[in-house]
C-alpha positions as CSV (number, residue, x, y, z in Angstrom):
1,M,-24.2,-8.4,0.9
2,S,-24.0,-10.6,-1.8
3,S,-22.0,-13.7,-3.0
4,R,-22.5,-13.7,-6.6
5,S,-20.0,-14.4,-9.2
6,T,-17.9,-11.5,-10.1
7,N,-15.5,-9.9,-12.7
8,L,-14.0,-8.4,-10.4
9,T,-14.4,-5.2,-11.2
10,R,-13.8,-2.2,-8.2
11,R,-17.7,-1.8,-8.8
12,D,-18.0,-5.2,-7.4
13,F,-15.6,-4.7,-4.3
14,L,-18.8,-3.9,-2.2
15,Q,-20.6,-7.5,-3.0
16,L,-17.1,-9.1,-2.8
17,S,-16.7,-7.8,0.8
18,G,-18.0,-11.2,1.1
19,V,-14.6,-12.2,3.1
20,A,-16.9,-11.2,5.8
21,L,-19.8,-12.7,4.5
22,S,-21.4,-13.1,7.4
23,A,-23.8,-10.3,6.2
24,L,-25.4,-12.4,3.9
25,A,-29.2,-12.2,3.6
26,L,-29.2,-12.8,7.5
27,P,-31.5,-10.9,10.0
28,S,-30.2,-8.3,11.4
29,V,-32.4,-9.0,14.6
30,L,-31.2,-12.4,16.2
31,R,-33.8,-14.7,17.1
32,A,-33.9,-15.7,20.8
33,Q,-31.8,-18.6,21.2
34,D,-30.3,-21.0,23.9
35,H,-26.9,-19.4,24.8
36,S,-25.5,-22.6,26.2
37,E,-24.8,-24.0,22.5
38,P,-22.3,-22.9,20.6
39,L,-23.1,-21.1,17.3
40,R,-22.6,-23.1,14.2
41,A,-20.5,-22.0,11.3
42,T,-19.3,-22.9,8.1
43,L,-16.8,-21.8,5.9
44,S,-16.2,-22.0,2.2
45,A,-13.0,-20.5,0.6
46,L,-13.0,-19.8,-3.0
47,A,-10.5,-19.6,-5.3
48,N,-11.4,-15.8,-6.7
49,P,-8.7,-13.6,-5.8
50,I,-10.4,-9.9,-4.8
51,F,-7.5,-7.2,-3.5
52,T,-4.4,-7.0,-2.8
53,I,-3.8,-4.8,0.7
54,P,-1.1,-2.2,0.0
55,T,2.0,-2.5,2.3
56,D,1.4,0.8,3.8
57,F,-2.6,0.2,4.4
58,T,-2.3,1.1,8.3
59,G,-2.6,4.6,8.9
60,L,-3.0,7.1,11.9
61,S,-4.5,10.4,11.4
62,Y,-3.5,13.3,13.9
63,E,-4.6,17.0,14.3
64,A,-2.8,19.7,12.3
65,A,-2.6,21.5,15.4
66,Q,-0.4,19.0,16.9
67,L,2.9,20.6,14.7
68,A,2.5,23.5,16.9
69,N,4.9,21.3,19.3
70,P,7.6,20.7,17.1
71,A,9.1,18.1,19.3
72,F,6.3,15.8,19.0
73,F,6.7,14.0,15.6
74,A,10.2,14.0,15.6
75,A,12.9,11.4,15.4
76,S,13.8,12.1,19.6
77,N,10.4,11.0,20.6
78,K,11.5,7.5,20.6
79,A,8.8,6.0,22.3
80,L,6.3,7.2,19.9
81,V,8.7,6.3,16.8
82,Q,8.8,3.0,18.3
83,L,5.2,2.2,18.6
84,F,4.4,3.8,14.8
85,R,7.3,0.9,13.8
86,E,5.7,-1.9,15.8
87,L,2.1,-0.9,14.3
88,S,3.8,-0.7,10.5
89,P,7.2,-0.6,8.9
90,S,5.5,1.7,6.3
91,G,2.2,3.6,6.7
92,V,0.5,6.7,6.5
93,L,0.6,9.5,9.1
94,R,-2.6,11.6,8.0
95,I,-2.0,15.4,9.5
96,G,-4.8,17.3,9.5
97,G,-8.5,17.2,10.6
98,G,-10.9,20.1,12.1
99,T,-7.8,21.7,13.5
100,S,-6.0,22.4,10.2
101,E,-8.9,25.0,9.5
102,Y,-7.2,27.2,12.1
103,T,-3.8,26.7,11.5
104,S,-1.7,29.1,9.4
105,Y,2.5,28.6,8.1
106,S,5.3,30.4,9.1
107,D,8.5,30.1,8.0
108,A,10.1,31.5,10.9
109,A,11.1,29.9,13.8
110,P,9.2,29.6,16.7
111,A,9.2,32.6,19.1
112,E,7.7,31.2,21.9
113,P,7.4,27.8,23.7
114,P,5.1,25.5,22.5
115,P,1.6,26.3,23.6
116,F,0.8,22.2,24.8
117,E,2.8,19.0,24.4
118,V,0.0,17.1,23.1
119,F,-3.5,18.0,20.8
120,G,-5.9,15.2,20.5
121,P,-9.7,14.8,20.2
122,D,-9.9,14.9,23.8
123,T,-8.9,19.0,23.2
124,D,-11.1,22.1,22.0
125,K,-11.5,20.4,18.7
126,T,-11.7,24.0,17.3
127,N,-8.9,25.6,18.7
128,K,-10.5,29.0,17.5
129,K,-7.2,30.7,18.5
130,G,-5.4,29.2,16.4
131,T,-1.8,27.7,16.1
132,V,1.0,28.0,13.7
133,T,3.3,25.3,11.8
134,T,7.0,26.1,11.3
135,A,9.5,25.0,9.2
136,R,11.2,23.5,12.3
137,A,8.0,21.6,12.9
138,L,8.2,20.2,9.3
139,E,11.8,19.3,9.8
140,N,11.2,17.7,12.9
141,L,8.3,15.4,10.8
142,R,10.6,14.8,7.9
143,G,13.0,13.2,10.8
144,F,9.9,11.4,12.7
145,L,8.9,9.9,9.2
146,D,12.5,9.1,8.1
147,A,12.6,6.9,11.8
148,T,9.2,5.5,11.3
149,G,9.7,4.6,7.4
150,W,6.4,6.1,7.6
151,S,4.5,8.5,4.6
152,C,2.8,11.7,5.3
153,L,-0.9,13.1,3.9
154,Y,-0.7,16.8,4.9
155,G,-4.0,18.6,5.1
156,L,-3.7,22.4,4.2
157,N,-6.3,25.0,5.4
158,L,-8.9,25.5,2.9
159,G,-11.9,26.4,5.3
160,Q,-10.3,29.8,6.8
161,G,-6.9,30.1,5.3
162,T,-5.5,32.0,2.4
163,K,-4.6,30.9,-0.9
164,E,-1.2,32.4,-0.6
165,N,-0.8,30.9,2.9
166,A,-1.7,27.2,1.4
167,V,0.9,28.2,-1.6
168,N,3.6,28.5,1.1
169,E,2.9,25.9,3.0
170,A,2.5,23.2,0.4
171,A,6.2,24.4,-1.0
172,A,7.6,23.8,2.4
173,A,5.9,20.5,3.0
174,H,7.2,19.4,-0.3
175,R,10.7,20.8,-0.1
176,I,11.0,19.1,3.4
177,L,9.3,16.3,3.3
178,G,10.6,15.4,-0.1
179,P,9.7,11.6,-1.0
180,R,7.9,11.2,2.4
181,L,5.2,13.2,1.7
182,A,2.5,11.0,0.1
183,A,0.0,14.3,-1.1
184,L,-1.7,17.1,0.0
185,Q,-5.0,17.4,1.0
186,I,-6.7,20.9,0.7
187,G,-9.6,21.3,3.3
188,N,-11.2,19.2,6.2
189,E,-14.4,18.0,5.4
190,P,-15.7,20.6,3.3
191,D,-19.3,18.7,3.0
192,S,-19.4,20.3,6.5
193,F,-18.4,23.9,5.7
194,R,-22.3,25.3,5.3
195,N,-23.0,27.2,7.8
196,R,-19.3,27.1,9.4
197,F,-17.1,28.6,6.8
198,R,-19.8,28.9,4.1
199,P,-23.3,30.1,2.9
200,A,-26.0,27.4,3.5
201,S,-26.1,27.2,-0.2
202,Y,-22.5,26.0,-0.5
203,T,-22.7,23.1,-2.7
204,P,-20.0,20.6,-3.9
205,E,-19.5,22.5,-7.4
206,D,-18.8,25.5,-5.1
207,F,-15.8,23.1,-3.2
208,V,-14.1,22.1,-6.5
209,S,-14.4,25.7,-7.6
210,E,-12.4,26.6,-5.0
211,W,-10.4,23.4,-4.5
212,R,-9.2,24.0,-8.4
213,T,-8.1,27.6,-7.9
214,F,-5.9,26.5,-4.8
215,R,-4.9,23.6,-6.5
216,E,-3.6,25.5,-10.0
217,A,-1.6,28.3,-7.5
218,I,0.1,25.4,-5.4
219,A,1.2,23.7,-8.6
220,A,2.1,27.1,-10.1
221,K,5.0,27.0,-7.3
222,V,5.5,23.5,-7.0
223,P,5.1,21.5,-10.5
224,D,5.7,18.3,-8.8
225,A,3.3,18.5,-6.1
226,K,0.9,15.8,-6.0
227,F,-3.0,15.9,-4.4
228,A,-5.3,14.0,-2.7
229,G,-9.2,14.7,-1.5
230,P,-11.5,15.6,-0.7
231,D,-11.7,14.3,2.5
232,I,-15.2,14.2,3.3
233,S,-17.1,14.1,5.9
234,N,-19.9,12.0,5.1
235,K,-21.5,13.4,2.4
236,L,-20.8,11.2,-1.5
237,P,-22.0,13.9,-3.8
238,Y,-18.9,15.6,-2.9
239,I,-17.0,12.5,-3.7
240,T,-18.3,12.5,-7.1
241,A,-18.0,15.8,-7.8
242,F,-14.4,15.8,-6.9
243,A,-14.1,12.5,-8.7
244,D,-15.0,14.7,-12.0
245,E,-12.4,17.1,-11.4
246,A,-10.0,15.0,-10.7
247,M,-9.7,13.3,-14.1
248,K,-8.4,16.7,-15.1
249,H,-5.6,16.7,-13.5
250,K,-2.8,14.0,-13.6
251,D,-1.5,15.2,-10.2
252,V,-4.2,14.4,-8.3
253,V,-3.5,10.5,-6.7
254,M,-5.7,9.5,-4.3
255,L,-9.2,10.0,-3.1
256,T,-10.2,10.4,0.4
257,G,-12.7,10.6,2.8
258,H,-13.6,9.9,6.7
259,Y,-15.8,7.0,8.5
260,Y,-17.1,6.9,12.3
261,A,-18.9,3.9,13.1
262,M,-21.3,5.9,16.0
263,G,-21.6,9.4,16.8
264,P,-21.6,11.8,18.3
265,A,-20.2,11.0,21.9
266,G,-22.9,10.9,24.0
267,R,-25.8,9.6,21.7
268,P,-27.8,7.1,24.0
269,D,-26.6,4.4,21.3
270,A,-23.1,4.8,21.7
271,T,-22.7,1.6,23.1
272,I,-20.8,-1.7,22.9
273,A,-23.3,-3.3,21.6
274,N,-24.0,-1.0,18.6
275,L,-20.5,-0.9,17.9
276,L,-20.3,-4.4,17.3
277,S,-23.3,-4.7,15.6
278,D,-23.3,-5.5,11.3
279,E,-23.8,-1.7,10.6
280,P,-24.1,0.4,13.4
281,K,-26.8,2.8,14.1
282,S,-25.7,6.6,13.6
283,T,-22.6,5.1,11.2
284,T,-21.3,8.0,9.2
285,M,-21.2,6.3,5.8
286,K,-23.8,3.2,5.4
287,W,-21.9,0.0,3.7
288,S,-24.5,0.6,0.9
289,G,-22.8,4.0,0.2
290,V,-19.4,2.4,-0.7
291,A,-20.9,1.6,-4.0
292,T,-20.6,5.4,-4.4
293,I,-16.9,5.3,-3.5
294,Q,-16.3,2.4,-5.8
295,D,-17.8,4.0,-8.9
296,A,-15.4,7.3,-7.8
297,M,-12.3,4.9,-7.6
298,K,-13.5,2.5,-11.4
299,K,-14.0,6.3,-12.8
300,T,-10.6,8.0,-11.9
301,G,-8.4,4.9,-11.6
302,L,-7.3,6.3,-8.2
303,P,-7.3,4.3,-5.0
304,Y,-9.2,5.3,-1.7
305,R,-8.3,5.9,1.7
306,I,-10.4,6.6,4.7
307,S,-8.5,9.3,5.9
308,E,-9.8,9.7,9.4
309,G,-12.2,7.5,11.2
310,N,-12.5,5.6,14.3
311,S,-15.2,4.2,16.7
312,C,-17.6,7.0,17.7
313,W,-16.6,10.8,16.5
314,N,-16.9,14.0,18.8
315,G,-13.8,12.5,20.7
316,G,-15.3,8.7,21.8
317,Q,-17.3,7.3,24.2
318,H,-16.0,6.5,27.6
319,G,-16.6,2.8,28.6
320,V,-16.9,2.0,24.6
321,S,-14.0,3.3,22.4
322,D,-11.2,2.8,24.8
323,T,-12.3,-1.2,26.0
324,F,-11.5,-4.4,24.0
325,A,-14.8,-3.9,22.2
326,S,-12.7,-0.8,20.2
327,A,-10.0,-3.3,18.9
328,L,-12.5,-6.2,17.7
329,W,-14.0,-3.3,15.8
330,C,-11.2,-2.2,14.7
331,A,-10.0,-6.0,13.5
332,D,-13.3,-6.8,11.6
333,A,-13.9,-2.9,10.1
334,V,-10.1,-2.6,8.6
335,L,-10.3,-5.7,7.2
336,R,-14.1,-5.2,5.8
337,F,-12.7,-1.6,4.0
338,A,-9.7,-4.0,2.8
339,S,-12.1,-6.3,1.2
340,D,-14.4,-3.2,-0.3
341,G,-10.8,-2.1,-2.4
342,F,-10.0,0.4,-0.1
343,S,-6.3,1.4,-0.1
344,G,-5.8,1.9,3.5
345,V,-7.1,3.1,7.0
346,C,-5.8,6.5,9.1
347,L,-7.6,5.9,12.6
348,H,-7.7,9.5,14.1
349,G,-6.1,10.1,17.7
350,G,-3.4,12.1,19.5
351,G,-3.2,13.3,23.0
352,N,-5.2,11.5,25.5
353,G,-8.2,11.0,23.0
354,I,-10.5,8.3,24.4
355,Y,-10.3,6.5,21.0
356,S,-6.9,6.9,20.5
357,P,-4.8,4.0,19.5
358,I,-1.8,5.8,21.3
359,V,-2.1,8.2,24.1
360,G,0.0,10.0,26.4
361,A,2.9,12.6,26.0
362,P,7.1,12.3,25.9
363,S,6.9,14.0,29.6
364,T,4.4,11.6,31.5
365,G,5.0,8.6,28.7
366,I,3.5,7.4,25.9
367,S,1.4,3.7,25.8
368,R,-0.8,1.7,23.2
369,R,-5.2,1.6,24.1
370,P,-6.5,-1.9,23.2
371,E,-7.5,-0.4,19.8
372,Y,-3.7,-0.5,18.5
373,L,-3.8,-3.9,19.2
374,G,-6.9,-4.4,17.0
375,M,-5.2,-2.3,14.0
376,Q,-2.2,-4.6,14.4
377,F,-4.5,-8.1,14.1
378,A,-5.5,-6.3,10.5
379,Q,-2.0,-5.4,9.6
380,R,-1.1,-8.9,9.7
381,F,-2.5,-9.0,6.2
382,A,-0.9,-5.9,4.3
383,G,0.6,-6.5,1.1
384,A,-1.1,-9.9,1.1
385,T,-3.8,-10.5,-1.4
386,L,-7.7,-10.9,-0.2
387,M,-9.3,-14.0,-1.3
388,Q,-13.3,-14.9,-1.8
389,V,-14.5,-16.8,1.3
390,K,-18.4,-17.4,2.1
391,L,-19.2,-17.7,6.0
392,E,-22.9,-19.2,7.0
393,C,-23.6,-18.6,10.5
394,E,-27.2,-16.8,12.1
395,D,-25.2,-14.4,13.8
396,N,-23.6,-12.0,11.4
397,R,-21.1,-10.6,14.2
398,V,-18.9,-13.4,13.0
399,R,-16.9,-12.7,10.1
400,A,-14.2,-14.2,8.1
401,Y,-10.9,-13.2,5.7
402,A,-8.7,-15.4,3.8
403,A,-5.8,-14.4,2.0
404,R,-3.0,-15.4,-0.1
405,A,0.7,-14.1,0.8
406,A,1.8,-13.5,-2.8
407,K,0.0,-13.1,-6.5
408,H,1.2,-16.0,-7.2
409,A,1.1,-18.1,-4.7
410,T,-1.3,-21.1,-4.2
411,G,-3.4,-22.0,-1.3
412,L,-3.6,-19.5,2.1
413,Q,-1.3,-18.1,4.4
414,H,-3.4,-16.4,6.4
415,L,-7.4,-17.2,7.5
416,A,-8.9,-14.7,10.2
417,L,-11.8,-15.3,12.2
418,I,-13.5,-12.7,14.3
419,N,-16.3,-13.5,17.1
420,K,-17.8,-10.3,17.8
421,S,-20.9,-12.1,19.7
422,D,-21.0,-13.2,22.9
423,R,-21.6,-17.1,22.2
424,A,-19.2,-19.4,21.2
425,V,-18.8,-20.4,17.9
426,E,-17.4,-23.8,15.9
427,I,-16.5,-22.9,12.5
428,S,-16.5,-25.9,10.2
429,L,-13.6,-25.6,7.5
430,P,-13.7,-27.5,4.1
431,R,-11.6,-30.0,3.8
432,G,-8.1,-29.8,2.8
433,V,-7.9,-25.6,3.5
434,L,-5.2,-26.7,6.0
435,A,-3.5,-28.4,4.0
436,G,0.2,-28.4,3.8
437,K,2.7,-26.5,6.2
438,P,1.6,-26.3,9.6
439,W,-0.4,-23.0,10.9
440,Q,0.6,-20.8,13.7
441,S,-2.1,-18.8,15.2
442,E,-2.8,-16.0,17.5
443,K,-5.7,-14.7,19.9
444,L,-7.0,-11.2,20.1
445,S,-8.7,-11.2,23.5
446,A,-9.0,-9.8,27.1
447,P,-10.6,-10.1,30.3
448,A,-13.5,-9.0,29.4
449,I,-15.7,-7.2,26.2
450,D,-15.4,-3.7,28.7
451,A,-11.8,-3.8,29.8
452,T,-9.7,-1.1,29.4
453,S,-6.6,-2.9,30.1
454,G,-5.1,-6.7,29.7
455,T,-5.7,-6.5,26.1
456,T,-3.6,-9.3,23.9
457,L,-2.5,-10.5,20.4
458,A,-0.8,-13.5,21.7
459,W,0.8,-16.5,20.0
460,A,-2.1,-19.3,20.1
461,G,-0.2,-22.2,19.4
462,K,-0.3,-24.6,16.2
463,V,-3.3,-25.5,14.5
464,S,-3.0,-29.1,12.5
465,H,-3.3,-29.3,8.7
466,K,-5.8,-32.5,9.3
467,Q,-8.3,-29.7,11.5
468,T,-11.6,-29.5,9.8
469,V,-13.2,-27.5,13.0
470,L,-12.3,-24.3,15.1
471,Q,-13.4,-23.3,18.3
472,L,-14.0,-19.4,18.7
473,E,-14.4,-18.2,22.4
474,P,-17.0,-15.2,22.7
475,Y,-15.5,-12.0,21.9
476,T,-12.3,-12.9,20.0
477,A,-10.3,-12.8,16.9
478,L,-8.3,-15.5,15.7
479,H,-5.6,-15.2,13.1
480,L,-3.8,-18.2,11.5
481,A,-0.6,-18.1,9.4
482,R,1.7,-20.0,7.7
483,D,5.0,-19.5,5.4
């Protein structure tokens, strides 16, 4: 990444990911060092604002098949409501995933008991028997969204669904979810349709043509409908093609796509060390590809949300995705996406999936995985304006982010220091950067980087405004804040 000066256009957000500027022109492979000595790092705070993080930045993604059990996303599922509220007072719940291409809609009440209690990435992903979403499920979903304060990004079946079914489902979702419906998505990962739902010759233009037909039919029935897309897996030409089409329609309000750091699960390089590296191998979207997304954002004037993503696709990697490493990765990755100007991140999960931030079922209990706390760490920045900072360190796994709390405030109100390395680090701060009111600190930590329990995000004491050096232990993240 680059630390060059900027005019703060969206195209330049990639270079200004310099809020995590430890990646600046540093070698990706570290030299052999004496690990008994701490790493030395120097933080330089600059005055340029980068991006104001939306208050609904935090999000979660669930499979459409989960709606086959109307009792899951319901106000009566109080444990889940509470965990959503603790995560964010105004997040985004995305409903979609691979099962959305096997799901149909019916206005009729369910005729049989739910086929399962929970459904997640730990379950047969394709669910080829298909499930039915009913009006009752949408009514309960509305109650859940009202109880949590969240909105919904709702996916429709393009891969195998009919236009008529999509129109009926869109009309029901619009009517029942009301103001809680952020936008409709038509299709899940259309860039993966080839040789599955479409011939090998399927192109981005073919997708756009299909999408246009579905959108026109939905808009004719629901004139006030809003749309998002293309919800791609990783093939960026689909973003470019969709952006060109989106400019023709005022009802397109968001660009969306997916991101997984590694995958598939089971690969030899699906390891903690790879996950915590500057750019994991087999990532579904390299950081260099962010520029294409930013071009689409600039061209359309639309925000971009990662509508689905996590540490390792195909359900997650045992011993990696369910450990503290996922929390540390999440804290950094989410803030890094914010520094690129993205409007939000929805981490995928559900059921008892290995990478799921929230796991369990109402009958057995619902609980948090370590990654949930990584999301909470990043959520501290919601509503704040990220500032350009530079962190010079020989290890690019040491990252820094800074923000001010309000658009016209002076000075910093948030500072995050993330150490994904196995060495302690001493970070020298610019003189006066902590001046003013006392700072409170909280630490994201665990007994070990591969711990599956014991992760905490806890108060770590006050930090003096006179302090010019901060100590950061291996595999920890520190958040400093003041009023």
